[in-house]
N, C-alpha and C positions, 0 to 999 in steps of 0.2 A: 569403616566402610570403604572410603576412597573411590576411585573411578569404577563406573559399573556400567559397561556397554547396553545392558537391557534396558536402562533408564532412557535411552535415546527413542525408543519406540513408543513410550507412553505419551499421553496427551498433556498439556500444560495443566489442566485440571487434576489429573491424576498426580502429577508431580507436586503441585500445591497440597493436595491431601496428604501425601507422604511426608512432606516437610511439616505440616501442621501437627501430624502424629508423632513426630521425632523419629520415624522410620528411616529417614535420611537427613542429612545435614546440607545447608548451602555449599558448604566446602565440597562434599561428595559431587555435587553437580558441577562445580567449577572444575574439579579434577576430571570428571567424565568428558566434559566439553573440551578440555585441553587434549586429551587422549583422542578423541575424535577428530578434531581439527588437524592434529598432526598427520593424519592419513587423508582427510577430505581436501583441507584448504590448498595444498599445492595444485590440485587439478580444477579447482572450482574458482578460487579468488572471490569469494564472497564476503569474507571478514579481513581485510588486509591489515588492519590495526588491532592488536589485542592489548589488553590492559588487565592481564590475569592476576598480578599481584595485588593491584587496586582492588579487582574484585573479591579476592581472598580477604584483604583487610577488611572490606565492608561486611563480608560473611562472617568474619569472627565478631565483629561488633553487634550483628544481629543475633549471633548466638548467645550473647550474654543477656538477651532478653528472654522473658517466658515465651513458650511456643504460641501462645494466643496473643503475643504482643508484638508480633513481626510484621503486620501489614497484610493486606488481602493477597500479596504475591508471596509472603512467607519466606523470601530468600530465592526467589526464581531468577535465574540469570536471563537477561535479555540485552540484545545488541541495539545500538543506537545509530541512526543513519549519519553518515558523515558530512551531512549539511547541518548537523545540531552541535553546537559547542558542548564538550564534557570537560569539566575542570581538570587540568593536569594530563589530558590525554590528546594526542596529535589528532587535529581536526583540519582536512585539508579542503573540504567542500569539492573534492575532485578535481582541484585546479592547481596548476604549477605556480600561481601567484601565493598560494597558502600551504605550499608543500611542507613547510616545516613549522606551521603555526601550532602552538600549544596555549589554549586559553586558560586564563586564570579562574574564570567561572563558568558555571554550567548555565545552559538554558532551563527555563523553569519546568518543561516537561521532564527533563532528567532529574532535577531535584525532587519533583513530585513523584515519580516512579520509585526513585530510591527511598523516599520516605514512606512508600507504601510497600516496602520489602523487595523492590526489584534490584537486582545486581547487575550493574553495567560491566561487561567483560570484553567488549569489542566494539568497533565502529564498522558499519556496513558499507559495502561501495555503493557508489552513486555516479552517474555522469557528471560533468563539470557543472556546478550550481543547479543540478537536477534537471538539466535541458535535455530533454528527449526521452524516448521510450526505450533505450537500449543503454545498457551500463557499462560504459568505458570511459577512461580518461587517461591522461598523460602521465599521472602520478602513479597508479596501480594497474593500469592495463584493464582488461576485459574480464567480466563476470560470466562464467559458463552456466549453462542450463543443466541442471542434475539429470534430466530425462535423456539429454543428448548433448554432451559437453562440445558439440561442434555448432550449438545454436544460442541464440540470445536468450537471456534470463528476463529479458524485458527492462523496464525502467520507469521511473528513476530509482524506485526502492528495489532494484534488482538483487543487490547483495543481500538484502533482508529475505527476500522471497526464496533465494537459492539457498540460504542458510537453513531456512525452515525445511524445505523439500530434500535437503542432504543430511538431515539429522544433526545439525550444527546449531540449532536453537529451537526453543518450545514456543516462544513468542518473539515478536520483533516489533519496533516502532519503524514508522514510516511517515511519508507525507505525500500529498497529491495535489496537484494544480490541474494538469490535463490528462490524469490517468494514472499517475505514478504509484498507487497502491494497487489499482486495478488491472493494469497491464501485466506486471510481473506476477501477480496472483494467477492471472490466466495462463501465462506462459510456464510457470513452475508447478500448477496443480495445487495450490493453496488457497487461502482466504485473505482478502484484503478489504478492509472497510473504510470507505470515505465518509466520515460523519458530516453532520451539519457544521457551517461556519461557526465558531466560537465553542463547539462541544469539547474541543481538546485544545485548551489555550497554551501558547508558549511564547515565551518572550524573555528579554526585551528584543523587539525586532525594529529594523530601520523602516519599515512599512507597515506599522500595525493597523492601519485602516484598509489593507488588501485583504479581501475576504474570500478570494477563490482559492488560496492555496491554504490547505488544512492539514493538521497532523492526524495519524490515526494509526491503528493496529493491524498487524498481520499475524496469521496464526494457521494451524493445519486444519482447523475446523471451526465452525461458527460459534461454538460454545467457548472455545479458547479465546476467540476474538472478542466475544463480549466480556470475558474476564479482564482482558487487556484494555478494552475501551473504559470500563469502570475505573481501572487504576490510573488512567490518563486523565480523567475528567476533573475539574476542582476550580475553586475560586482563584484567580490569577490577577494580581493588581498591574501586571505588566502588559496586559492585554485588554482593550477598551471594551470587547464583546463577549467575554467568558460567560458561559451559561451556569456554571457551578457544578458541585459534586453530585455525580448521578446516584451516589448512595447504593450501589449494588443492583440498580434495576436492570441493566443490561444482561448481567449474568443471570438474573431472576427471569427475564424474558426467555433466554435461551433454554433454561430449564423448564419452562412452562410453554413449550411450543403450540402455535394454533395454526390451524388451517386458513389461508387467505379465502376470501370471497371472490371477486372478479379480478382477474389479472390481465392486463393489457400486454401484448407481445408485438414487438417490432423487429424485423431481422435487420433494418439498417437505420432506424430512426428518421428515414427520409433524407440523410446527409451524407452517405458513403456507400461505395461498393463493399462486397464481403465475398471473400474467397468461398468457391463453392464447396470446399471440404469443411470448413468452419460452419458454414450454413447448414450442411447435412447434419452435423454433430448437434448443433443447436436445436435444429427442428426435431431431432431424435429426442432430446431431452424434453422438449415440449410435449412430443407426442406421449412419453413416459408419464409426465404430469397429467395431461387429459385422461389417460387410461386409469390412473389413480383417482379420477374424480374432481381434478381442478377445473374451475371454469375459466377457459382462456379466450380472449377475444383478440383477433389480430387486427391491431390498431395502434395508434401512438399520437403523441401531441406534435404539433406543427413546430419543428425547431430549426427550420431553414434558416431564419434570421440570426440564430445563434453563432453561425459559421463565422461571418464578419465581425460580430460583436466580440467573439473570444480572441480573434486575432488582434483585435485593437486593444482590449483590456489586457491582454497578456503582456503585449508589447509595452504599454503603459508602465506595467508592474516591472518589467525588466528596466526600463528607462530609469524609474525611480530608484530601483535598489542597486542598479549596476553601472549607470553612467560613469560615475567616478573611476571604476576599475577600467572602463573603455579609455579613459583619458591618461591613465597612468600605466596601463598594462595591456595594451591593445595587442602586442606581439605574443602574449602568453595565453589570450582567449582563443577558444575555438571558434570556427567561423559561423556556427549556427547561433552561438551567444552574440557574438558581434552583430549578426543580422536582426537579432530580436532587440537588441538596445538601440541600434540605429533606427528600426522601424519606429519604435517607440518615440524616439527624439524627433523624428520627422513628421509625427502627427500634428495636425491643428486642432484647435479646440472644437471645431464643429465636428470632426470625426470622433472625437472622445464623447462629446455630448450625444451624438447619434447612438454610439455604442451603449452608453449608459441608459438611455431612454429604451432601446431595444431589449436590454437586459431586463429592465423593470416590466416591460410588456410581456416578454416571454416567461418570467417568473409567474405573473398572475395567471397568465393563460395555461401554463402547465399545472399550476395549482388548481384550477378550476377543472381541467382536464381529470387531475387524480382524484377529484371529488367522486368520480364514478368508478374508481378501481382502488384496490387495496395495494396493488404493486404494479410496476411496469418492468417487464424483462426483455433483455436483448443480449446480443453477444458482448462479451467483455473486450475482444479484440477481433479485427476483421481478417487477421491472418494467423496462422499457426506460428509458433517460434522460428524466426529466419535465421539464415546463417549468420554467425557471430561476426565475421569480418565485414559485413555491411554496416554502414552507419545508421541507416534508417530505411524504411520500406519506401521505395519511389513509385510504386504501382501496384494495383491490385484488381484482379478480373478485368483486365484491359483498360483501366482507367490510370492515367499518370497523374502524380500529384505535383503541386507546384512548391511546397515548402515541406520541411522536415517533420512537421506536425500534423500534416494533413491526414496521414494515415491513423491517427489517434483521435479522430472526429467522434467516433461512436461513444468515447468516454468524456472528452471534454464538453460536448454540448450539454451533458447532464451537469458539469461543473457550472456552467453558465446559470442554470436555474436553480441552483442550490439544493438538489434532492440529496438525502443520504442514499448511498449506494454500496451495496455488499457484492463483491466478485467471488465466485465460488466455482470449482471446477464441475463440468457437467458431462465430460467425455473425452475420448482421445481420437485423434486421426488414425489413418490406417498404419502410419509408421509409429505410433505410440506417443505422440505429442499431445500434451493437454490441451484442452479447449475450455475456456471460461465463460460463464454466463453471469451479466450484470443484473442484480435484483434491486431495483429503486423503489423507495417508499416515499411517503408523503412528507412534505417540509417538516423538519423537527421530529420526524417520527421514527427514531431509532429503535424504541422499546418495540413498536409493532414490526418494524422491518427485521429485526433480529428473531423474534417469536415465529414469523411466518417463514423467514429464510432457514430456520432450523427444520421446520417442517418440509421445505423443499429439500433440503440436503439429505434429510432421512429418507425421502422418497427417490432420490438419485444416488443412493448410498453405494451402488453396485457400479458406479462409473468407472471405477480403477480397473486397469487390466491386470492379468496374473502376475505380470512382471513389475517390478519396482524401478525407480529411476536408476538409470544407467551407473551413475556413481555410487549408489547405495548398494547395487550388486557388487561392484569392483571392490568395495571396502568392507563387504560382509566377511 
């Protein structure tokens, strides 16, 4: 069969069904992606490192197995974020320090995905060490947004989101500390799912007890994201808090959607300004849900204390994981990373203790708040995709920001309280740029979150304009 451009438009679930029936082969998919990448990648720069022959070798090995013995992904290709080592594949972490690094071993999330029928064919672009909500680095340059290639694709999983939106991936792996799955999902009009800590284990890691950074899936819709999340879960001896194999529970939830009861809605979570155009799109989506009979109450948990706590805890994480790089390679680190490491090194014990205590208080207060609601919804970003030449958002709606991560507060305050959060598209601006909605569930409640998010997705299914992303039109 070989390359077939019509496969690009299909969902991951549809592709897996074709694979399981033997209607297509994993090699057909690798050939299809190679053809698509040759046209798209020069303009978008989402997947700068390819390993297509490695992918074909894996595909051939899978094809020696019976159709029913190829795992839940059955031979579906998936790109891995360039923060995650893949054996034998250039892995740069978006940094000149590791520009030529080729690891001998893969991280456990890679081996788990490959054992379950995923085929790694590319590394997705990321900012240096995942720092920031805009994907650019000195190794590979900037990833463009498929909806308007002059705009940011978001970050730090921007390469993954842009690959999905431009038809260069059916599923993707990403990670999230301050919004790195949710922000690019919003900017690129796809789905990003930040699971609970431990739900998607990956190691070995130099900082295994840091629970704010999580691995998770990106996809074009909720059901595909659920498929990917199931494939990513599992027992993992390299991680101290792995929650185990989901046994297909997340895909089952997406296939059995249910309507939520009460939903809390906050436009700003009490911590950030919001661009008026984003506010209008999100309020329009909320009105659509209310018209469909959803019970929505405009309220939210008090998360003001999360602002200082996150800045401290994030800085500690950078100091623990990256201080040796600062000592040895200061001249090769971008200024934002240097600032984060130095902030962490300058903290005293009292500041760290206060941040940890505040995080504990906020978690319990938010957990109690969520006892009265099935979901909490809010914008996934406070601005539409911004010009790609800008490093980060410096102001919004007349409010100037002090640091390069302040504009992302609407995502990272939810990180602090460990809620599982799914970001999905909910509309577009007047000039056709996607706007995303965050849907947060109760602690550990991914099954319920996915089932209810699927109902929300179905209700908002007409959000897309008649036009498709700029790059897709250009390559059609």
